[in-house]
C-alpha positions as CSV (number, residue, x, y, z in Angstrom):
1,M,78.1,101.0,77.8
2,A,76.0,104.0,78.8
3,M,76.1,103.0,82.4
4,L,79.9,102.7,82.4
5,K,80.3,106.1,80.7
6,Q,78.0,107.7,83.2
7,A,79.9,106.2,86.1
8,Q,83.2,107.5,84.6
9,C,81.6,111.0,84.1
10,L,80.6,110.9,87.8
11,G,84.2,110.5,88.7
12,Y,84.3,106.7,89.3
13,Q,87.5,104.9,88.4
14,L,86.7,101.7,86.5
15,G,88.9,98.6,86.6
16,I,88.6,95.0,85.5
17,I,89.7,91.7,87.1
18,T,89.1,88.9,84.7
19,N,89.9,85.2,84.5
20,G,91.5,83.9,81.3
21,V,94.3,84.2,78.9
22,A,95.7,87.8,78.7
23,K,95.9,88.0,74.9
24,V,92.3,86.8,74.5
25,Q,90.8,88.9,77.2
26,K,92.6,92.1,76.2
27,S,91.5,91.5,72.6
28,R,87.9,91.1,73.6
29,L,88.1,94.3,75.7
30,S,89.6,96.2,72.8
31,E,87.1,94.9,70.3
32,S,84.2,95.8,72.6
33,G,85.2,99.4,72.4
34,L,85.1,99.6,76.2
35,A,88.9,99.6,76.8
36,P,89.3,103.4,77.1
37,L,86.8,103.4,80.0
38,F,89.1,101.3,82.3
39,S,92.1,102.6,84.0
40,S,93.3,99.2,85.2
41,V,92.9,95.7,83.8
42,L,94.3,92.6,85.4
43,V,94.0,89.1,83.8
44,S,94.4,86.0,85.9
45,E,97.1,84.5,83.5
46,T,99.5,87.3,84.4
47,V,99.0,86.7,88.2
48,G,99.0,82.9,88.1
49,V,95.7,82.7,90.1
50,E,92.1,83.1,89.2
51,K,89.1,84.6,90.9
52,P,87.8,83.7,93.6
53,D,91.4,83.6,95.0
54,P,91.8,86.8,97.0
55,V,95.4,87.1,95.8
56,I,94.2,88.3,92.4
57,F,92.3,91.1,94.1
58,E,95.3,92.0,96.3
59,R,97.5,92.2,93.2
60,F,94.9,94.4,91.4
61,F,94.9,96.9,94.2
62,A,98.7,96.8,94.6
63,T,99.2,97.6,90.9
64,S,96.4,100.1,90.3
65,E,95.4,103.4,91.8
66,V,92.2,101.9,93.0
67,A,91.6,101.8,96.7
68,P,89.9,98.6,98.1
69,E,87.9,100.5,100.7
70,R,86.4,102.6,97.9
71,S,85.7,99.7,95.5
72,I,82.8,97.5,94.7
73,M,83.0,94.3,92.7
74,I,80.3,94.0,90.0
75,G,80.0,90.7,88.3
76,D,77.7,88.0,86.9
77,G,79.7,85.1,88.1
78,L,78.6,84.1,91.6
79,P,81.4,81.5,92.2
80,S,84.2,83.7,90.8
81,D,83.1,87.3,91.1
82,I,80.9,87.4,94.2
83,V,82.7,84.7,96.2
84,G,86.0,86.3,95.3
85,A,84.8,89.7,96.5
86,H,83.6,88.2,99.7
87,K,87.0,86.5,100.2
88,A,88.7,89.9,99.5
89,H,86.4,91.7,101.9
90,L,84.9,93.8,99.1
91,A,81.3,95.0,98.6
92,S,79.7,93.3,95.7
93,V,76.9,93.6,93.2
94,W,75.7,90.3,91.6
95,Y,74.2,90.8,88.2
96,N,71.8,87.9,88.0
97,P,69.3,88.5,85.1
98,R,68.4,84.8,85.0
99,R,67.5,84.9,88.7
100,V,69.7,81.9,89.4
101,A,69.4,80.6,93.0
102,N,72.3,81.5,95.3
103,T,73.6,78.3,96.8
104,S,77.1,79.6,97.5
105,G,76.6,80.5,101.1
106,V,77.9,84.0,100.3
107,T,75.4,86.9,100.3
108,P,76.2,89.7,97.8
109,T,75.8,93.3,99.0
110,V,73.3,93.8,96.3
111,T,71.7,91.6,93.7
112,V,70.2,93.1,90.5
113,A,68.3,91.3,87.7
114,N,68.3,94.1,85.1
115,H,70.2,97.2,84.3
């Protein structure tokens, strides 16, 4: 949470693209206490497609004030987050604390194993 708050204080706009059921995902976000940090949240159920489909990324940018050319996808899901970012032509950070081998054929912009 500290990293997210610091990013926000530095002027970064934070958004979420998540797969799942809208009611469940929004409840999880609210219960986490992180909801106020994010200016945009898009749940796959409301779009009808899931990551890695680039349509969900297109919809996110069309419905938020976030610019794709100034965005980076940060995620722990290689097949959904990082492959999705690649398909949407976004820079990506793969959070890989378990140091799982990348067999996707997609190379993230950056890989980190700790925070």
